[in-house]
C-alpha positions as CSV (number, residue, x, y, z in Angstrom):
1,X,-18.9,-16.3,18.3
2,X,-18.6,-12.7,19.5
3,X,-20.3,-9.9,17.6
4,X,-17.8,-8.7,15.0
5,X,-16.3,-5.3,16.1
6,X,-13.6,-4.6,13.5
7,X,-10.5,-2.6,14.3
8,X,-10.4,0.9,12.9
9,X,-6.7,1.6,12.6
10,X,-4.9,4.9,12.4
11,X,-4.0,6.5,9.1
12,X,-0.4,6.7,10.1
13,X,0.9,3.5,8.5
14,X,-1.0,4.1,5.3
15,X,0.4,7.6,5.0
16,X,3.9,6.4,5.8
17,X,4.2,3.4,3.5
18,X,1.6,4.2,0.8
19,X,4.2,5.2,-1.8
20,X,6.3,2.1,-1.2
21,X,3.2,-0.2,-1.2
22,X,1.8,1.2,-4.4
23,X,5.1,0.8,-6.3
24,X,5.9,-2.7,-5.1
25,X,2.3,-3.8,-5.9
26,X,2.9,-2.6,-9.5
27,X,6.2,-4.4,-9.7
28,X,4.7,-7.7,-8.5
29,X,1.7,-7.4,-10.9
30,X,4.2,-7.4,-13.9
31,X,5.3,-10.9,-12.9
32,X,1.8,-12.3,-12.9
33,X,1.4,-15.2,-15.4
34,X,5.1,-16.0,-15.7
35,X,6.0,-19.7,-15.2
36,X,9.2,-19.1,-13.4
37,X,11.5,-16.5,-11.9
38,X,14.3,-15.9,-14.5
39,X,17.4,-13.9,-13.9
40,X,16.2,-11.3,-16.3
41,X,12.8,-10.6,-14.8
42,X,14.2,-10.7,-11.3
43,X,16.9,-8.1,-12.2
44,X,14.2,-5.9,-13.8
45,X,12.1,-6.2,-10.7
46,X,15.2,-5.5,-8.5
47,X,15.8,-2.2,-10.4
48,X,12.3,-1.1,-9.8
49,X,12.3,-2.1,-6.2
50,X,15.6,-0.2,-5.8
51,X,14.0,2.9,-7.3
52,X,10.9,2.6,-5.2
53,X,12.9,2.4,-1.9
54,X,15.2,5.3,-2.9
55,X,12.3,7.5,-3.7
56,X,10.8,6.6,-0.3
57,X,14.0,8.0,1.3
58,X,15.6,4.7,2.3
59,X,19.3,4.9,2.8
60,X,21.3,4.1,-0.4
61,X,23.6,1.4,1.1
62,X,20.6,-0.2,2.8
63,X,18.7,-0.4,-0.5
64,X,21.8,-1.8,-2.3
65,X,22.2,-4.6,0.2
66,X,18.4,-5.3,0.3
67,X,18.0,-5.7,-3.4
68,X,21.2,-7.8,-3.7
69,X,19.8,-10.3,-1.1
70,X,16.4,-10.5,-2.9
71,X,18.1,-11.2,-6.3
72,X,20.4,-13.8,-4.8
73,X,17.4,-15.7,-3.2
74,X,14.9,-15.2,-6.0
75,X,16.9,-16.1,-9.2
76,X,16.4,-19.7,-10.2
77,X,13.8,-20.6,-7.6
78,X,11.1,-23.0,-8.7
79,X,7.7,-21.6,-8.4
80,X,5.4,-23.7,-6.2
81,X,2.2,-24.9,-7.9
82,X,-0.7,-22.6,-7.2
83,X,1.7,-19.8,-6.4
84,X,2.5,-17.2,-9.1
85,X,6.0,-15.8,-9.6
86,X,4.6,-12.5,-8.2
87,X,3.5,-14.2,-5.0
88,X,6.8,-16.0,-4.8
89,X,8.7,-12.8,-5.0
90,X,6.4,-11.1,-2.5
91,X,7.3,-13.9,0.0
92,X,11.0,-13.3,-0.6
93,X,10.7,-9.5,-0.4
94,X,8.6,-9.8,2.7
95,X,11.1,-12.0,4.5
96,X,14.0,-9.7,3.6
97,X,12.0,-6.7,4.7
98,X,11.2,-8.2,8.1
99,X,14.9,-8.9,8.5
100,X,15.7,-5.3,7.4
101,X,13.3,-3.9,10.0
102,X,14.9,-6.0,12.8
103,X,13.5,-9.5,12.5
104,X,11.7,-9.7,15.9
105,X,10.1,-7.2,18.3
106,X,12.7,-5.3,20.4
107,X,11.3,-5.2,24.0
108,X,12.2,-2.5,26.5
109,X,15.1,-3.5,28.8
110,X,13.7,-3.7,32.4
111,X,16.1,-3.4,35.4
112,X,16.0,-6.4,37.7
113,X,16.1,-3.9,40.6
114,X,13.5,-1.1,40.2
115,X,13.3,1.6,39.0
116,X,14.1,1.1,35.3
117,X,15.3,4.4,33.9
118,X,14.3,5.4,30.3
119,X,16.0,8.4,28.9
120,X,14.4,10.2,25.9
121,X,16.7,12.0,23.6
122,X,16.3,13.8,20.2
123,X,16.2,17.1,18.4
124,X,14.0,20.1,19.3
125,X,10.4,19.6,18.1
126,X,10.7,15.9,17.6
127,X,7.9,15.2,20.0
128,X,9.8,14.0,23.1
129,X,7.5,15.5,25.7
130,X,4.3,14.1,24.2
131,X,6.1,10.8,23.7
132,X,7.0,10.7,27.4
133,X,3.2,10.9,28.2
134,X,2.4,8.3,25.6
135,X,5.0,5.9,26.9
136,X,3.9,6.4,30.5
137,X,0.3,5.6,29.6
138,X,1.4,2.5,27.7
139,X,3.5,1.2,30.6
140,X,0.7,1.9,33.1
141,X,-1.6,-0.2,31.0
142,X,1.0,-3.0,31.2
143,X,0.9,-2.9,35.0
144,X,3.9,-0.6,35.7
145,X,4.0,2.5,37.9
146,X,5.8,5.2,35.8
147,X,7.2,8.5,36.9
148,X,7.5,11.4,34.5
149,X,10.6,13.5,35.1
150,X,11.2,17.0,33.5
151,X,14.9,17.4,33.0
152,X,14.8,20.0,30.2
153,X,16.3,23.1,31.9
154,X,16.8,25.0,28.7
155,X,13.4,25.4,26.9
156,X,11.1,27.9,28.6
157,X,8.0,26.2,30.1
158,X,9.3,22.8,29.2
159,X,8.8,21.6,32.8
160,X,5.3,23.0,33.0
161,X,4.3,21.4,29.7
162,X,5.3,17.9,31.1
163,X,3.6,18.7,34.4
164,X,0.3,19.6,32.7
165,X,0.5,16.5,30.5
166,X,1.2,14.3,33.6
167,X,-1.7,15.8,35.4
168,X,-4.1,15.2,32.5
169,X,-3.4,11.4,32.7
170,X,-3.0,11.4,36.5
171,X,0.6,10.3,36.3
172,X,3.3,11.0,39.0
173,X,5.6,13.9,38.1
174,X,8.9,15.1,39.4
175,X,11.4,18.0,38.9
176,X,13.6,20.3,40.9
177,X,15.4,23.5,40.2
178,X,18.8,21.9,39.6
179,X,21.1,20.7,36.8
180,X,19.7,18.0,34.5
181,X,22.0,15.2,35.9
182,X,21.0,16.2,39.5
183,X,17.3,16.1,38.5
184,X,17.7,12.6,37.1
185,X,19.5,11.4,40.3
186,X,16.9,12.8,42.7
187,X,14.1,11.5,40.5
188,X,15.4,7.9,41.0
189,X,15.4,8.4,44.8
190,X,11.9,9.9,44.6
191,X,10.7,6.8,42.6
192,X,12.2,4.4,45.2
193,X,10.5,6.2,48.0
194,X,7.1,6.2,46.2
195,X,7.5,2.6,45.0
196,X,7.4,3.6,41.3
197,X,9.1,1.1,39.0
198,X,9.7,3.1,35.8
199,X,11.4,6.6,35.5
200,X,10.9,8.3,32.2
201,X,13.3,11.3,31.8
202,X,12.4,14.0,29.3
203,X,15.6,15.8,28.3
204,X,16.2,19.0,26.4
205,X,15.9,19.0,22.6
206,X,19.3,19.7,21.0
207,X,21.1,19.9,17.8
208,X,23.5,17.0,17.3
209,X,26.3,19.5,16.7
210,X,25.7,21.3,20.1
211,X,28.6,19.9,22.0
212,X,27.6,21.4,25.3
213,X,24.1,19.9,25.3
214,X,25.3,16.6,24.0
215,X,27.8,16.5,26.9
216,X,24.9,17.3,29.3
217,X,22.9,14.4,27.8
218,X,25.8,12.0,28.4
219,X,26.1,13.3,32.0
220,X,22.4,12.6,32.6
221,X,22.8,9.1,31.2
222,X,25.8,8.5,33.5
223,X,24.1,10.0,36.6
224,X,20.9,8.0,36.0
225,X,22.4,4.7,34.9
226,X,19.6,4.5,32.3
227,X,18.7,1.1,31.0
228,X,17.2,2.6,27.9
229,X,18.3,5.6,25.9
230,X,15.6,6.1,23.2
231,X,16.1,8.4,20.2
232,X,12.9,10.2,19.4
233,X,12.8,10.7,15.6
234,X,10.4,12.9,13.7
235,X,9.4,10.5,10.8
236,X,8.9,13.5,8.5
237,X,12.6,14.3,8.5
238,X,13.2,11.2,6.4
239,X,16.8,10.4,5.6
240,X,18.1,13.2,7.9
241,X,16.7,11.2,10.9
242,X,19.4,8.6,10.1
243,X,22.2,11.2,10.1
244,X,21.0,12.7,13.4
245,X,20.6,9.3,15.1
246,X,24.1,8.4,14.0
247,X,25.5,11.4,15.9
248,X,23.5,10.7,19.0
249,X,24.6,7.1,18.9
250,X,28.2,8.0,18.9
251,X,27.8,10.2,21.9
252,X,25.4,8.4,24.2
253,X,25.0,4.8,22.7
254,X,21.3,4.6,21.9
255,X,19.4,1.4,22.8
256,X,16.4,2.0,20.5
257,X,14.3,4.5,18.6
258,X,10.7,5.8,18.5
259,X,9.3,7.3,15.4
260,X,6.9,10.2,16.0
261,X,4.5,12.2,13.7
262,X,3.8,9.1,11.6
263,X,0.4,10.6,10.8
264,X,2.1,13.3,8.7
265,X,3.5,13.1,5.2
266,X,6.3,10.6,6.0
267,X,7.8,8.4,3.3
268,X,8.9,5.5,5.5
269,X,12.6,5.6,4.7
270,X,13.8,6.3,8.2
271,X,11.9,3.3,9.6
272,X,13.5,1.0,7.0
273,X,17.0,2.4,7.5
274,X,17.7,2.8,11.3
275,X,18.1,-0.8,12.2
276,X,20.0,-1.9,9.1
277,X,22.3,1.1,9.0
278,X,23.0,1.7,12.7
279,X,21.8,-1.4,14.5
280,X,19.3,0.6,16.5
281,X,15.9,-1.2,16.8
282,X,12.7,0.7,16.5
283,X,10.7,0.0,19.6
284,X,7.6,2.1,19.2
285,X,5.7,4.3,16.7
286,X,3.6,7.3,17.5
287,X,0.6,7.1,15.2
288,X,-1.4,10.2,16.1
289,X,-1.9,13.1,18.4
290,X,-3.8,11.3,21.2
291,X,-1.8,10.1,24.2
292,X,-3.1,6.6,23.4
293,X,-1.7,6.7,19.9
294,X,1.5,4.7,20.5
295,X,2.1,1.2,19.0
296,X,4.7,-1.4,19.5
297,X,6.9,-1.9,16.5
298,X,6.7,-5.5,15.2
299,X,8.9,-6.0,12.1
300,X,6.8,-8.9,10.7
301,X,3.6,-6.9,11.0
302,X,5.0,-3.8,9.5
303,X,6.5,-5.8,6.6
304,X,3.1,-7.2,5.9
305,X,1.5,-3.8,5.9
306,X,4.1,-2.4,3.5
307,X,3.4,-5.1,1.1
308,X,-0.4,-4.6,1.4
309,X,-0.9,-8.0,3.2
310,X,-2.8,-6.6,6.2
311,X,-2.0,-7.2,9.8
312,X,-4.5,-9.6,11.4
313,X,-2.5,-10.0,14.6
314,X,-2.7,-6.3,15.4
315,X,-6.4,-6.2,14.4
316,X,-7.2,-8.9,17.0
317,X,-5.1,-7.2,19.7
318,X,-6.9,-3.9,19.1
319,X,-10.3,-5.6,19.2
320,X,-9.4,-7.3,22.5
321,X,-8.5,-3.9,24.0
322,X,-11.7,-2.2,22.9
323,X,-14.3,-5.0,23.4
324,X,-15.8,-5.6,26.8
325,X,-15.7,-9.4,26.9
326,X,-18.5,-9.7,29.5
327,X,-20.7,-7.5,27.2
328,X,-19.6,-9.5,24.2
329,X,-20.8,-12.8,25.9
330,X,-24.1,-11.2,26.7
331,X,-24.5,-10.0,23.2
332,X,-23.6,-13.5,21.8
333,X,-26.5,-15.0,23.8
334,X,-28.9,-12.2,22.5
335,X,-27.8,-12.9,18.9
336,X,-28.5,-16.6,19.3
337,X,-31.9,-15.7,20.7
338,X,-32.4,-13.3,17.8
339,X,-33.1,-10.4,20.2
340,X,-30.6,-7.8,19.0
341,X,-31.9,-4.3,19.7
342,X,-31.0,-0.7,19.1
343,X,-29.7,-0.7,22.7
344,X,-27.2,-3.4,21.7
345,X,-26.4,-1.5,18.5
346,X,-25.6,1.7,20.4
347,X,-23.3,-0.3,22.7
348,X,-21.5,-1.6,19.6
349,X,-21.1,1.9,18.2
350,X,-19.5,3.1,21.4
351,X,-16.9,0.3,21.3
352,X,-16.3,1.0,17.6
353,X,-15.6,4.7,18.4
354,X,-12.8,3.7,20.8
355,X,-10.8,2.2,17.9
356,X,-10.2,5.2,15.7
357,X,-11.5,7.0,12.6
358,X,-14.0,5.1,10.3
359,X,-12.1,6.1,7.2
360,X,-9.5,3.5,8.0
361,X,-12.0,0.6,8.5
362,X,-10.7,-2.8,7.5
363,X,-7.2,-1.5,6.7
364,X,-5.6,-4.4,8.6
365,X,-7.7,-7.1,7.0
366,X,-5.5,-8.9,4.4
367,X,-6.5,-7.9,0.9
368,X,-9.0,-5.2,1.9
369,X,-6.7,-2.2,2.0
370,X,-6.3,-1.9,-1.8
371,X,-10.0,-2.6,-2.5
372,X,-11.0,0.2,-0.2
373,X,-8.4,2.7,-1.4
374,X,-9.9,5.9,-2.7
375,X,-13.3,5.3,-1.0
376,X,-14.3,8.2,1.2
377,X,-16.3,7.2,4.3
378,X,-18.7,9.6,5.8
379,X,-17.2,10.1,9.3
380,X,-20.3,11.9,10.5
381,X,-22.5,8.9,9.6
382,X,-21.9,7.1,12.9
383,X,-22.5,10.3,14.8
384,X,-25.9,10.7,13.1
385,X,-26.9,7.1,13.8
386,X,-25.9,7.5,17.5
387,X,-27.9,10.8,17.7
388,X,-31.0,9.1,16.2
389,X,-30.8,6.1,18.6
390,X,-30.3,8.3,21.6
391,X,-33.4,10.3,20.6
392,X,-35.5,7.1,20.9
393,X,-37.2,6.1,24.1
394,X,-36.0,3.0,25.8
395,X,-39.2,1.2,24.7
396,X,-38.6,2.3,21.1
397,X,-35.0,1.0,21.2
398,X,-36.2,-2.4,22.2
399,X,-39.3,-2.5,20.0
400,X,-38.6,-0.5,16.8
401,X,-41.9,-1.8,15.3
402,X,-43.8,0.7,17.4
403,X,-42.1,3.7,15.8
404,X,-44.9,5.2,13.7
405,X,-45.0,8.4,11.7
406,X,-45.4,10.8,14.7
407,X,-42.6,9.1,16.6
408,X,-40.3,9.3,13.6
409,X,-40.9,13.1,13.4
410,X,-40.1,13.4,17.1
411,X,-36.9,11.3,16.8
412,X,-35.8,13.3,13.7
413,X,-36.3,16.6,15.6
414,X,-34.6,15.4,18.7
415,X,-31.5,14.1,16.8
416,X,-31.2,17.0,14.3
417,X,-31.8,14.8,11.4
418,X,-34.5,14.3,8.8
419,X,-37.4,11.8,8.8
420,X,-35.9,10.3,5.7
421,X,-32.7,9.5,7.6
422,X,-34.6,8.0,10.5
423,X,-36.6,5.9,8.0
424,X,-33.3,4.7,6.4
425,X,-31.8,3.7,9.7
426,X,-35.0,1.7,10.7
427,X,-34.9,0.0,7.3
428,X,-31.2,-0.9,7.6
429,X,-31.7,-2.1,11.1
430,X,-34.6,-4.4,10.1
431,X,-32.4,-5.9,7.4
432,X,-29.6,-6.4,10.0
433,X,-32.0,-8.2,12.3
434,X,-33.1,-10.4,9.4
435,X,-29.5,-11.2,8.5
436,X,-28.7,-12.0,12.2
437,X,-31.7,-14.3,12.3
438,X,-30.6,-16.2,9.2
439,X,-27.0,-16.4,10.5
440,X,-28.1,-17.7,13.9
441,X,-30.1,-20.5,12.3
442,X,-27.2,-21.4,9.9
443,X,-24.7,-21.5,12.7
444,X,-26.4,-24.0,15.0
445,X,-27.3,-27.6,14.4
446,X,-31.0,-28.4,14.3
447,X,-32.3,-28.9,17.8
448,X,-29.3,-27.3,19.5
449,X,-30.3,-26.0,23.0
450,X,-30.0,-22.2,23.4
């Protein structure tokens, strides 16, 4: 039993799929109470699903095939006892959606002989340079030794931008004043000399109709022998991202895609169309502005999120990243001994802050997203709590019972809060300690040695 630190996920997925999720939820609710899935109610649901996906900017042909598969699998199916027709249809839609999104996670192709070369391609302003930094950081966490390479010789200050970004995360950087293909070639030799195993090449943003730049991109790929050519797509471009990706694919044979700017007003159509229409798997999603805001794309998890079913696997993974297991074990012992203090509480707050904005709390817990929808969380609340605790002396943090009236005034003044807010925190903390005490006693058999 580790102290429960819940994942606070990014708003990106909610913003992206909110429209689809809401409409599908309404469709499924209409089937509640029916005893079976008839051809008529399936066709009616199919029409509404088709409309919801088209409004979300999913490609028309993709939608047509998607709905046809759902109707074929749903009509005439017997409804399992204890499962409503709505739930049965959700299962069918979920399975088809996972298939539509690619079925399984598409991993990066790694060269058996280092270095692996990853070429980033896309339109101007799609976020390639920032994505290069995010990807380098992600790969370093996986144990790789990446090199960031600036091969954009057309945009003013492009090289400097990547160099500054590389410096901010202490990542090796390379460029020379030569043509883009020559930069890529020399970067590979540099990586070999420095024992770096991944080369991430940031290329110039281009319009797909710019023949000269597209030819340059093809030359860079040929010169580098890139194992991966990733199309960086701005999710906010919607259906147009599919058209652009199609042109890039014809010229340089893309191996995957990364969707950026997912924290904007994206409708989700591009994510649901790329794999089905072009056979290009989505490998990552950029979920925010921070360099750490990059997530692996797992079709089954995204399918669950779209249908409002949560994503417990990602929640556990994020918690594992943020929680110091050694500290968690120490805290577990303290909880069992009923000695949880403000010092421990402060430690938990710090781990909580690593996981993202509080507004998105519990978004990945199955069933919780819809219940919490529309509830505004005070993002400054945690900051106030932290300020109050930090204004306490060490003794006060360990023995809150000694905090009398004069101490409360001093703590309030030191934290920039009111005495009432200090009183409220002390009261809430006392309730928490009482709850932990009851929980500890309920969890252990009588006489169990601590």
